Structure formats: C-alpha cells, structure tokens
ROMIKOL-507796 format. One line per 3 residues: their letters; for each residue x, y, z of N, C-alpha, C, CB. Coordinates in nm, 3 decimals. Glycine has a CB too. Layout:
ROMIKOL-507796
A	X Y Z X Y Z X Y Z X Y Z ~ ...
//
This chain:
ROMIKOL-507796
MSP	0.521 3.742 -3.482 0.464 3.819 -3.339 0.373 3.676 -3.377 0.378 4.028 -3.325 ~ 0.331 3.590 -3.245 0.146 3.491 -3.293 0.074 3.584 -3.235 0.087 3.303 -3.210 ~ -0.025 3.533 -3.230 -0.167 3.674 -3.236 -0.164 3.702 -3.103 -0.358 3.631 -3.286
GGL	-0.129 3.621 -3.026 -0.123 3.688 -2.856 -0.065 3.745 -2.840 -0.100 3.637 -2.747 ~ 0.045 3.762 -2.940 0.140 3.904 -2.854 0.258 3.855 -2.826 0.082 3.968 -2.696 ~ 0.240 3.736 -2.768 0.369 3.634 -2.736 0.442 3.478 -2.793 0.340 3.604 -2.614
SIS	0.597 3.499 -2.844 0.592 3.386 -2.879 0.696 3.304 -2.829 0.583 3.387 -2.995 ~ 0.696 3.151 -2.784 0.828 3.196 -2.777 0.907 3.088 -2.873 0.880 3.204 -2.616 ~ 1.006 3.123 -2.913 1.058 3.061 -3.028 1.096 2.880 -2.984 1.204 3.162 -3.076
WSN	1.132 2.816 -3.073 1.209 2.635 -3.017 1.367 2.650 -2.937 1.257 2.510 -3.201 ~ 1.428 2.726 -2.927 1.570 2.733 -2.900 1.548 2.800 -2.762 1.667 2.818 -3.017 ~ 1.458 2.889 -2.733 1.400 2.933 -2.605 1.285 2.777 -2.506 1.288 3.096 -2.667
RRF	1.253 2.713 -2.597 1.135 2.614 -2.539 1.272 2.480 -2.477 0.983 2.541 -2.711 ~ 1.405 2.471 -2.582 1.442 2.428 -2.540 1.511 2.431 -2.410 1.458 2.412 -2.605 ~ 1.578 2.541 -2.458 1.628 2.672 -2.231 1.530 2.614 -2.066 1.505 2.956 -2.250
ILV	1.430 2.630 -2.153 1.328 2.632 -2.030 1.292 2.463 -1.998 1.169 2.732 -2.079 ~ 1.294 2.448 -2.039 1.279 2.259 -2.068 1.390 2.186 -2.022 1.273 2.206 -2.238 ~ 1.582 2.268 -2.062 1.701 2.195 -1.943 1.666 2.289 -1.792 1.917 2.232 -2.006
AAL	1.623 2.376 -1.813 1.633 2.401 -1.644 1.611 2.326 -1.612 1.572 2.479 -1.565 ~ 1.456 2.328 -1.668 1.337 2.226 -1.589 1.430 2.144 -1.486 1.244 2.097 -1.711 ~ 1.469 2.052 -1.595 1.586 1.915 -1.584 1.640 1.899 -1.426 1.749 1.950 -1.696
WVA	1.747 2.039 -1.476 1.899 2.070 -1.400 1.787 2.119 -1.256 2.041 2.239 -1.498 ~ 1.665 2.201 -1.235 1.609 2.197 -1.157 1.560 2.154 -0.992 1.588 2.184 -1.215 ~ 1.517 2.008 -1.123 1.418 1.835 -0.999 1.565 1.777 -1.016 1.223 1.673 -1.101
LAV	1.683 1.761 -1.103 1.791 1.678 -1.060 1.874 1.747 -0.914 1.895 1.666 -1.197 ~ 1.891 1.934 -0.954 1.989 1.976 -0.821 1.887 1.961 -0.681 2.053 2.167 -0.838 ~ 1.742 1.935 -0.697 1.609 1.979 -0.564 1.640 1.750 -0.538 1.332 2.083 -0.671
SAR	1.610 1.669 -0.671 1.657 1.550 -0.619 1.821 1.492 -0.515 1.650 1.493 -0.744 ~ 1.896 1.593 -0.588 1.978 1.553 -0.528 2.070 1.643 -0.349 2.047 1.535 -0.655 ~ 1.957 1.657 -0.320 1.940 1.784 -0.225 1.866 1.684 -0.060 1.794 1.936 -0.323
GFQ	1.848 1.508 -0.104 1.778 1.484 -0.018 1.597 1.448 -0.085 1.808 1.609 0.079 ~ 1.620 1.589 -0.125 1.412 1.520 -0.119 1.415 1.468 -0.115 1.291 1.505 -0.183 ~ 1.248 1.429 -0.015 1.187 1.275 -0.067 1.021 1.324 -0.038 1.255 1.100 0.055
PVY	0.973 1.304 -0.127 0.861 1.339 -0.133 0.724 1.243 -0.007 0.850 1.323 -0.295 ~ 0.660 1.370 0.002 0.542 1.362 0.162 0.498 1.180 0.165 0.330 1.495 0.128 ~ 0.465 1.117 0.095 0.412 1.001 0.095 0.518 0.908 0.085 0.318 0.988 0.001
KIS	0.584 0.926 0.061 0.725 0.790 0.095 0.791 0.754 0.206 0.851 0.811 0.032 ~ 0.821 0.677 0.319 0.921 0.622 0.427 1.039 0.591 0.366 0.876 0.498 0.502 ~ 1.106 0.606 0.405 1.216 0.569 0.393 1.249 0.493 0.454 1.279 0.630 0.394
NDG	1.345 0.359 0.323 1.359 0.246 0.390 1.417 0.194 0.513 1.396 0.198 0.328 ~ 1.517 0.297 0.518 1.600 0.286 0.679 1.502 0.299 0.802 1.719 0.424 0.703 ~ 1.397 0.332 0.809 1.289 0.365 0.910 1.186 0.310 0.918 1.250 0.469 0.908
ALP	1.133 0.204 0.994 1.030 0.085 0.994 0.945 0.157 1.094 1.086 -0.082 1.042 ~ 0.790 0.141 1.082 0.740 0.227 1.184 0.759 0.120 1.285 0.587 0.292 1.166 ~ 0.705 0.174 1.398 0.719 0.102 1.567 0.591 0.157 1.624 0.873 0.163 1.681
LYA	0.559 -0.058 1.623 0.467 -0.107 1.690 0.497 -0.155 1.796 0.410 -0.177 1.636 ~ 0.379 -0.217 1.826 0.365 -0.290 2.007 0.376 -0.396 1.908 0.198 -0.278 2.151 ~ 0.318 -0.432 1.812 0.217 -0.549 1.732 0.167 -0.548 1.613 0.106 -0.570 1.785
LSV	0.193 -0.659 1.541 0.111 -0.688 1.422 0.025 -0.774 1.394 0.166 -0.704 1.345 ~ -0.049 -0.831 1.403 -0.116 -0.923 1.377 -0.168 -1.006 1.260 -0.178 -0.891 1.421 ~ -0.141 -1.072 1.187 -0.228 -1.097 1.083 -0.239 -1.226 1.068 -0.195 -1.041 0.968
PET	-0.412 -1.322 1.008 -0.461 -1.423 1.021 -0.342 -1.500 0.923 -0.616 -1.420 0.991 ~ -0.362 -1.603 0.982 -0.272 -1.775 1.019 -0.344 -1.810 0.812 -0.396 -1.947 1.243 ~ -0.321 -1.785 0.758 -0.357 -1.800 0.652 -0.285 -1.796 0.513 -0.431 -1.738 0.662
EHG	-0.325 -1.775 0.459 -0.221 -1.814 0.287 -0.238 -1.597 0.244 -0.379 -1.997 0.084 ~ -0.302 -1.559 0.253 -0.351 -1.431 0.200 -0.266 -1.337 0.311 -0.536 -1.415 0.201 ~ -0.318 -1.385 0.484 -0.207 -1.318 0.592 -0.053 -1.347 0.564 -0.234 -1.380 0.747
RAL	0.001 -1.488 0.499 0.158 -1.466 0.530 0.197 -1.406 0.447 0.247 -1.568 0.544 ~ 0.163 -1.417 0.272 0.182 -1.284 0.176 0.207 -1.154 0.193 0.092 -1.262 0.118 ~ 0.084 -1.079 0.293 0.076 -0.988 0.356 0.200 -0.981 0.429 -0.032 -0.989 0.419
AAA	0.201 -1.052 0.571 0.336 -1.024 0.653 0.410 -1.091 0.559 0.357 -1.080 0.816 ~ 0.517 -1.048 0.481 0.612 -1.112 0.410 0.579 -0.983 0.359 0.612 -1.259 0.339 ~ 0.557 -0.916 0.264 0.489 -0.780 0.173 0.538 -0.691 0.316 0.262 -0.782 0.118
LRG	0.543 -0.737 0.405 0.533 -0.618 0.490 0.657 -0.635 0.603 0.373 -0.610 0.562 ~ 0.732 -0.691 0.552 0.876 -0.805 0.664 0.933 -0.626 0.574 0.985 -1.079 0.589 ~ 1.005 -0.621 0.759 1.097 -0.486 0.753 1.024 -0.321 0.702 1.223 -0.528 0.632
RWE	0.903 -0.335 0.747 0.852 -0.192 0.711 0.737 -0.173 0.818 0.791 -0.177 0.542 ~ 0.766 -0.268 0.949 0.717 -0.210 1.132 0.845 -0.288 1.128 0.540 -0.271 1.259 ~ 0.855 -0.296 1.338 0.940 -0.337 1.374 0.898 -0.329 1.576 1.061 -0.256 1.292
KRD	0.912 -0.410 1.595 0.864 -0.414 1.704 0.924 -0.374 1.825 0.833 -0.512 1.711 ~ 0.854 -0.346 1.873 0.887 -0.232 1.954 0.820 -0.198 2.131 0.839 -0.119 1.852 ~ 0.870 -0.256 2.251 0.804 -0.263 2.363 0.779 -0.128 2.396 0.869 -0.336 2.462
DAA	0.862 -0.021 2.356 0.761 0.112 2.417 0.659 0.146 2.336 0.833 0.254 2.438 ~ 0.655 0.114 2.180 0.564 0.152 2.070 0.423 0.150 2.175 0.567 0.029 1.917 ~ 0.316 0.250 2.169 0.285 0.283 2.218 0.103 0.251 2.154 0.370 0.383 2.239
FDV	0.149 0.152 1.952 0.035 0.121 1.895 0.009 -0.030 1.883 0.031 0.186 1.774 ~ -0.061 -0.102 1.795 -0.081 -0.197 1.760 -0.194 -0.277 1.658 -0.071 -0.218 1.849 ~ -0.171 -0.323 1.581 -0.272 -0.283 1.423 -0.310 -0.489 1.478 -0.132 -0.217 1.174
TVT	-0.429 -0.446 1.410 -0.531 -0.642 1.384 -0.542 -0.600 1.266 -0.724 -0.707 1.471 ~ -0.453 -0.680 1.156 -0.540 -0.753 1.080 -0.606 -0.853 1.034 -0.530 -0.748 1.039 ~ -0.724 -0.826 0.949 -0.805 -0.922 0.834 -0.889 -0.896 0.700 -0.899 -0.982 0.900
IDE	-0.886 -0.982 0.618 -0.826 -1.008 0.482 -0.980 -1.096 0.465 -0.641 -1.104 0.468 ~ -0.990 -1.042 0.391 -1.138 -1.113 0.315 -1.118 -1.110 0.148 -1.303 -1.002 0.356 ~ -1.148 -1.228 0.094 -1.173 -1.215 -0.031 -1.290 -1.286 -0.114 -1.066 -1.242 -0.076
NAR	-1.373 -1.189 -0.228 -1.448 -1.193 -0.248 -1.394 -1.269 -0.427 -1.516 -1.070 -0.198 ~ -1.441 -1.359 -0.456 -1.457 -1.420 -0.615 -1.617 -1.410 -0.673 -1.410 -1.602 -0.616 ~ -1.614 -1.364 -0.784 -1.762 -1.386 -0.903 -1.716 -1.349 -1.075 -1.919 -1.238 -0.851
DSQ	-1.777 -1.455 -1.115 -1.811 -1.479 -1.224 -1.864 -1.345 -1.269 -1.894 -1.590 -1.227 ~ -1.743 -1.321 -1.410 -1.816 -1.267 -1.485 -1.816 -1.185 -1.655 -1.840 -1.208 -1.402 ~ -1.874 -1.151 -1.740 -1.880 -1.155 -1.877 -1.863 -1.352 -1.905 -1.736 -1.035 -1.947
LDA	-1.983 -1.397 -1.932 -2.031 -1.393 -1.993 -2.081 -1.458 -2.127 -2.005 -1.336 -1.975 ~ -1.997 -1.593 -2.236 -1.948 -1.625 -2.370 -2.113 -1.617 -2.418 -1.846 -1.790 -2.391 ~ -2.103 -1.685 -2.511 -2.248 -1.700 -2.584 -2.320 -1.866 -2.506 -2.215 -1.715 -2.801
RGV	-2.221 -1.952 -2.509 -2.293 -2.070 -2.407 -2.368 -2.023 -2.238 -2.148 -2.189 -2.368 ~ -2.265 -1.950 -2.181 -2.363 -1.804 -2.035 -2.265 -1.897 -1.978 -2.599 -1.787 -1.953 ~ -2.137 -1.911 -2.026 -2.045 -1.972 -1.955 -1.983 -1.846 -1.919 -1.961 -2.080 -2.023
ASR	-1.847 -1.836 -1.762 -1.877 -1.741 -1.674 -1.672 -1.731 -1.829 -1.914 -1.770 -1.425 ~ -1.587 -1.588 -1.872 -1.509 -1.628 -1.920 -1.400 -1.551 -1.789 -1.515 -1.602 -2.078 ~ -1.447 -1.548 -1.715 -1.383 -1.373 -1.637 -1.401 -1.378 -1.478 -1.499 -1.203 -1.695
IEL	-1.265 -1.392 -1.413 -1.321 -1.379 -1.260 -1.310 -1.272 -1.225 -1.267 -1.451 -1.156 ~ -1.366 -1.229 -1.124 -1.299 -1.101 -1.048 -1.330 -1.100 -0.955 -1.312 -0.980 -1.078 ~ -1.236 -1.081 -0.898 -1.157 -1.080 -0.734 -1.152 -0.941 -0.662 -0.981 -1.125 -0.744
DYI	-1.165 -0.955 -0.488 -1.170 -0.861 -0.496 -1.119 -0.897 -0.338 -1.284 -0.790 -0.560 ~ -1.064 -0.832 -0.318 -0.966 -0.813 -0.146 -0.965 -0.684 -0.094 -0.787 -0.843 -0.149 ~ -1.047 -0.775 -0.017 -1.036 -0.648 0.154 -0.957 -0.700 0.226 -1.178 -0.623 0.275
LRA	-0.934 -0.562 0.303 -0.865 -0.546 0.453 -0.884 -0.474 0.546 -0.762 -0.522 0.459 ~ -0.881 -0.493 0.643 -0.969 -0.439 0.751 -0.785 -0.486 0.814 -1.169 -0.531 0.812 ~ -0.814 -0.281 0.887 -0.696 -0.270 1.032 -0.807 -0.250 1.126 -0.557 -0.116 1.043
TLR	-0.723 -0.207 1.231 -0.787 -0.202 1.394 -0.650 -0.125 1.396 -0.824 -0.371 1.519 ~ -0.622 0.016 1.446 -0.466 0.086 1.476 -0.524 0.115 1.618 -0.398 0.249 1.366 ~ -0.477 -0.001 1.662 -0.532 0.069 1.876 -0.386 0.148 1.971 -0.583 -0.145 2.030
MGE	-0.446 0.281 2.035 -0.356 0.327 2.018 -0.355 0.351 2.228 -0.364 0.450 1.883 ~ -0.304 0.306 2.293 -0.230 0.327 2.450 -0.094 0.400 2.499 -0.200 0.196 2.497 ~ -0.058 0.317 2.650 -0.016 0.378 2.679 0.086 0.258 2.824 -0.119 0.496 2.683
ANE	0.193 0.251 2.778 0.201 0.118 2.889 0.206 0.244 3.047 0.407 -0.021 2.857 ~ 0.132 0.129 3.133 0.115 0.078 3.292 0.230 0.120 3.358 0.101 -0.086 3.317 ~ 0.236 0.175 3.457 0.397 0.128 3.586 0.420 0.026 3.570 0.395 0.125 3.758
KGE	0.357 -0.116 3.528 0.430 -0.219 3.544 0.498 -0.261 3.365 0.324 -0.337 3.628 ~ 0.467 -0.146 3.287 0.486 -0.192 3.171 0.426 -0.215 3.072 0.519 -0.259 3.178 ~ 0.344 -0.245 3.093 0.170 -0.363 3.045 0.113 -0.264 2.946 0.008 -0.399 3.209
MRF	0.065 -0.249 2.803 0.059 -0.166 2.669 -0.085 -0.199 2.754 0.119 -0.217 2.476 ~ -0.182 -0.053 2.739 -0.296 0.016 2.805 -0.332 0.095 2.708 -0.272 0.091 2.934 ~ -0.463 -0.001 2.611 -0.437 0.090 2.494 -0.618 0.117 2.532 -0.362 0.010 2.308
TES	-0.606 0.259 2.487 -0.756 0.288 2.527 -0.824 0.419 2.396 -0.751 0.364 2.723 ~ -0.770 0.428 2.283 -0.885 0.432 2.140 -0.770 0.366 2.046 -0.956 0.628 2.069 ~ -0.906 0.352 1.938 -0.844 0.299 1.811 -0.931 0.321 1.692 -0.815 0.149 1.822
KNF	-0.860 0.297 1.601 -0.925 0.386 1.537 -0.938 0.221 1.413 -0.829 0.569 1.499 ~ -1.024 0.175 1.334 -1.096 0.119 1.209 -1.077 0.202 1.073 -1.253 0.113 1.241 ~ -0.980 0.119 0.928 -1.037 0.170 0.832 -1.030 0.040 0.728 -0.970 0.309 0.793
VLR	-1.043 0.055 0.610 -1.069 -0.060 0.486 -0.992 -0.015 0.400 -1.215 -0.080 0.417 ~ -0.930 -0.116 0.321 -0.814 -0.099 0.282 -0.912 -0.178 0.083 -0.658 -0.203 0.411 ~ -0.883 -0.182 0.019 -0.952 -0.282 -0.113 -0.858 -0.297 -0.230 -1.098 -0.211 -0.185
HSE	-0.839 -0.429 -0.277 -0.788 -0.412 -0.356 -0.819 -0.538 -0.498 -0.669 -0.391 -0.290 ~ -0.834 -0.520 -0.583 -0.937 -0.569 -0.718 -0.853 -0.594 -0.844 -1.057 -0.442 -0.766 ~ -0.859 -0.719 -0.850 -0.809 -0.768 -1.008 -0.899 -0.886 -1.066 -0.641 -0.831 -1.006
SMA	-0.886 -0.897 -1.190 -1.025 -1.023 -1.293 -0.928 -1.080 -1.395 -1.196 -0.922 -1.414 ~ -0.911 -1.166 -1.342 -0.865 -1.244 -1.487 -0.943 -1.317 -1.552 -0.764 -1.332 -1.479 ~ -0.903 -1.390 -1.641 -0.977 -1.456 -1.726 -0.967 -1.598 -1.689 -0.939 -1.427 -1.858
RSA	-1.065 -1.632 -1.669 -1.054 -1.833 -1.671 -0.990 -1.857 -1.812 -1.247 -1.944 -1.668 ~ -0.941 -1.957 -1.723 -0.878 -2.131 -1.880 -0.934 -2.212 -1.850 -0.708 -2.226 -1.900 ~ -0.929 -2.310 -1.980 -0.954 -2.394 -1.946 -0.924 -2.546 -1.913 -0.999 -2.372 -1.982
SGA	-0.816 -2.461 -1.807 -0.730 -2.549 -1.656 -0.729 -2.544 -1.532 -0.613 -2.541 -1.641 ~ -0.816 -2.618 -1.443 -0.787 -2.523 -1.292 -0.684 -2.521 -1.281 -0.829 -2.558 -1.155 ~ -0.581 -2.614 -1.299 -0.473 -2.584 -1.252 -0.389 -2.445 -1.257 -0.417 -2.668 -1.295
ADL	-0.433 -2.418 -1.381 -0.374 -2.271 -1.474 -0.466 -2.159 -1.391 -0.422 -2.269 -1.689 ~ -0.554 -2.205 -1.360 -0.634 -2.056 -1.333 -0.584 -2.023 -1.134 -0.874 -2.089 -1.366 ~ -0.589 -2.158 -1.046 -0.543 -2.160 -0.966 -0.410 -2.068 -0.918 -0.544 -2.261 -0.972
TQR	-0.293 -2.136 -1.031 -0.164 -2.010 -1.064 -0.199 -1.908 -1.028 -0.118 -1.974 -1.204 ~ -0.242 -1.837 -1.194 -0.281 -1.710 -1.212 -0.338 -1.643 -1.084 -0.374 -1.708 -1.320 ~ -0.440 -1.711 -0.978 -0.517 -1.661 -0.872 -0.432 -1.631 -0.805 -0.608 -1.732 -0.809
RDL	-0.351 -1.733 -0.751 -0.205 -1.738 -0.639 -0.147 -1.560 -0.673 -0.040 -1.903 -0.710 ~ -0.125 -1.572 -0.761 0.049 -1.546 -0.855 -0.059 -1.302 -0.831 0.069 -1.698 -1.185 ~ -0.172 -1.372 -0.826 -0.255 -1.240 -0.807 -0.306 -1.162 -0.663 -0.376 -1.272 -0.875
ARL	-0.306 -1.288 -0.595 -0.369 -1.282 -0.403 -0.172 -1.243 -0.414 -0.467 -1.515 -0.266 ~ -0.083 -1.276 -0.437 0.048 -1.211 -0.393 0.024 -1.078 -0.479 0.202 -1.306 -0.432 ~ 0.002 -1.064 -0.576 -0.001 -0.943 -0.577 -0.040 -0.770 -0.529 -0.017 -0.968 -0.628
AMQ	-0.150 -0.838 -0.481 -0.261 -0.764 -0.390 -0.206 -0.747 -0.280 -0.392 -0.830 -0.363 ~ -0.157 -0.803 -0.222 -0.102 -0.780 -0.106 0.054 -0.741 -0.069 -0.133 -0.882 -0.052 ~ 0.160 -0.740 -0.124 0.201 -0.623 -0.230 0.133 -0.491 -0.196 0.156 -0.662 -0.385
SLA	0.045 -0.514 -0.269 -0.019 -0.370 -0.309 -0.082 -0.349 -0.133 -0.174 -0.380 -0.472 ~ -0.183 -0.360 -0.157 -0.273 -0.387 -0.010 -0.148 -0.336 0.201 -0.315 -0.646 -0.034 ~ -0.021 -0.378 0.143 0.096 -0.362 0.200 0.153 -0.234 0.240 0.169 -0.413 0.128
ERL	0.172 -0.202 0.075 0.228 -0.064 0.086 0.111 0.041 0.139 0.287 -0.018 -0.064 ~ -0.024 0.031 0.065 -0.128 0.126 0.171 -0.119 0.072 0.325 -0.311 0.108 0.120 ~ -0.123 -0.037 0.304 -0.115 0.000 0.473 0.003 0.059 0.572 -0.138 -0.122 0.538
VLR	0.125 0.034 0.547 0.203 0.105 0.545 0.199 0.306 0.520 0.259 0.024 0.465 ~ 0.167 0.328 0.407 0.132 0.417 0.418 0.006 0.544 0.521 0.136 0.385 0.329 ~ -0.144 0.419 0.513 -0.246 0.493 0.562 -0.156 0.499 0.787 -0.446 0.374 0.510
LSQ	-0.076 0.373 0.798 -0.059 0.426 0.889 0.038 0.503 0.971 -0.087 0.372 0.919 ~ 0.123 0.531 0.841 0.209 0.677 0.859 0.125 0.819 0.874 0.307 0.699 0.718 ~ 0.040 0.752 0.863 -0.076 0.875 0.841 -0.169 0.939 0.944 -0.173 0.829 0.749
HLP	-0.226 0.795 1.035 -0.252 0.821 1.120 -0.128 0.840 1.254 -0.344 0.745 1.119 ~ -0.052 0.796 1.280 0.069 0.762 1.325 0.091 0.906 1.398 0.177 0.710 1.203 ~ 0.164 0.939 1.532 0.217 1.166 1.557 0.340 1.103 1.525 0.213 1.302 1.771
QEV	0.357 1.217 1.494 0.518 1.225 1.303 0.631 1.229 1.448 0.538 1.489 1.119 ~ 0.636 1.193 1.602 0.663 1.214 1.637 0.762 1.065 1.775 0.578 1.308 1.617 ~ 0.619 0.986 1.706 0.711 0.868 1.673 0.739 0.729 1.534 0.678 0.806 1.785
MP	0.716 0.839 1.389 0.796 0.826 1.275 0.921 0.823 1.329 0.778 0.928 1.174 ~ 1.007 0.781 1.183 1.110 0.773 1.232 1.148 0.822 1.124 1.157 0.666 1.287
//
C-alpha cells in the first residue's frame, strides 16, 4: 500500500485509460460537436458582407468563402476594415533591424435590423468589435524574399482572422438564425 492508503496498479491505470478512450469514441460517434465549432453544412445567414477592395480584403473574402451565405431575409450585415502595422525589431550590432513585427487589425461592424413593408432592410442596432493577429518574420538580404514571406504571413493571418470572425459572429447572432 502507498503512504496515502490508496494504490492503483499498472493494470488498473491501463483499464482506466482504455475506458476513457472508449467513452471519448462513443461520444464522438454519437454526433457530439464542440460548442465553438460551426458545422460545414451551415453557413452564417447575412444580408451582406462588405470587405475592403485590397489584397488583405480579397484574402479574407477567400477565407470566408462558404462560411456565410447572402440571404435577403437575413436581418444582419457585416462591414469589415483591415489595417496592417509593421515595425522593425531586434536590432543587430550595426543597428539594423533583423526582424519585422506585423500586426493585423480587423474591425467589424455587425448591424441588426428588420425588413420594412417594401422588403428593404432597416438597420436599428449595431455592434462593433476588433480582432487582432500578430506575426513576426526574419528580415532577409532579399527584398523579394521578404515580400513573399510577408504576403504568405498576411494570407495566413487572414485565414486565422476569418475563423475568429465567424466564431464571433456566431456568438452575436441569435440562436434561432444559426444553421
């Protein structure tokens, strides 16, 4: 016996581990989905989604493709702006920056409303929120390599921001409109 008076043998530990795995498999086989996950077959119903006509806006729109659907009966629209801030960091012995810190700031406005008798949308309430994503990259000797790396990081940042935007919108939209 152990000093605490309770001892679990190796075979009992193995049994507990196997039992826990079976329970996890059984729960997942029954269609359990985490609360934070939005199913792929259900897209957010929006009246409109407006993103900037920029490289970042196009990358965000591509990342959001299939995650929302335009519906004229939806009482919500979203407007997004995206800012990028870059700053040099980690100076070397000569005072030259060896890294670039990139911050992407997504500002979203969710407007809620209702259709009038003519079927035109009249928005009465809005919610604003900000999402941020930061990246860091090593500066190279080649400006072209830096530009390529910066574009790749921006594309990955827009994918991350798209995921977080869908999650945030799903939290703000009433449950009865969620797919």
